[in-house]
N, C-alpha and C positions, 0 to 999 in steps of 0.2 A: 503492500501500499503505499503508493508516493506522495508525502504529507505537500500538502501545499502551501507555496508559502505568499506572504504578502507583499504588496511592489514595497520598495522604501522611496514613500512620500518628501521624504528631506530635503529636495533639491533646493538648493536653496541661493546655488552662484551661477551663469552657464560661465564655462570655464574659462573660451575662448577672449573672452569679455571683459573678465575677471582676469588674467594674465598679459593683454592688452592693456587697461588701466594701468596693470603695474608696471608695465612697461615703460611707457610714459609721465609716471610718475617719477622716475627713478631719472628717465632723461632731465624732463624739467627741474630737475633737481638740481641736476649739474651744467642744464644751464643758467639756471638761477644765478649759482653760485662761479660761475663764470662770470656772471653779464656783473654782481656785482665787484669781483675782488678785481676785475679788466674796471670800471668804473672808480674805487679804491685807488690801483696802481697810477693812472690818466689822476683825478687829482693830488693822490702826494706827494706826484714829480711832479708837475706844474706847480706846488706850494716848494715845495723845496728847491729850483730852482728862482721864487720869488724874497725865501731863505738865505742865501747862500747869496743873490745880488746886495742884501739890505734891504730889498723893497720893506719887512715886518719890522727895521730895529728903528729904538723910539727913544734921547735921547731921556737917561736914568732909569732903563729897566733893567726887575732880577732877574734872578737865573729863573724864578718863579714862572716870573711873565715872561717866560722865553719858552719853560714848560706849556705853558697854558695854548699857546699855538698848534701845539703837535695833537689837544686832547680828541679836541674831534676830530681826527683823522684814522687813531689807533681804533673808534668808535662803527664808524663808519664800513669799514664790513661785517659785522656783527649781524643785523638781522638777514644777511646773504648767510649767517652759517645758522641762521637758526631756520631758517626757509629751507635751506639742504637738510639739513637733521632733519625736519616737518614732514616734510618728503618724501626720507627715505624710509621715514616710519611706517608710514602710510606706506607704500612700499612694500619691504618687507611683512605688514599687519595683513594685506591681503594676502601676498603666499600663506603666511602661516590657516587664515583662515577657510584659503580653498582649500589644506592641506589637513584643515581640518574635519572640514564636508568631507572628500577622500576618503580619510578614517574611519566617517561613521558609514561611508556606502558599504566601504571593504568589510566594517562587523557586522553588516547585518548581513552575509552572503553565506 
């Protein structure tokens, strides 16, 4: 007597769509990081050219005043780094969820 199995109705994801979305999240993460790093490098290079030629020098400036010129440039790439790690998290979370579904599907067989 053959045992009748119920079909597994727990299909939550379309595998090809999730893989495509995950791949695009990874690509977007690298593009975003590259754009922020390029913007940072361009701005910092322009600032250093102006700084070395003496555009920012004022009579009576202290060392702390000089350091304050560099502060915005140190924080410029931070949003890009945060976006990069956020998108990489999304990419890997989608792959983990897809693997969990495949595992649940295999366990019902």
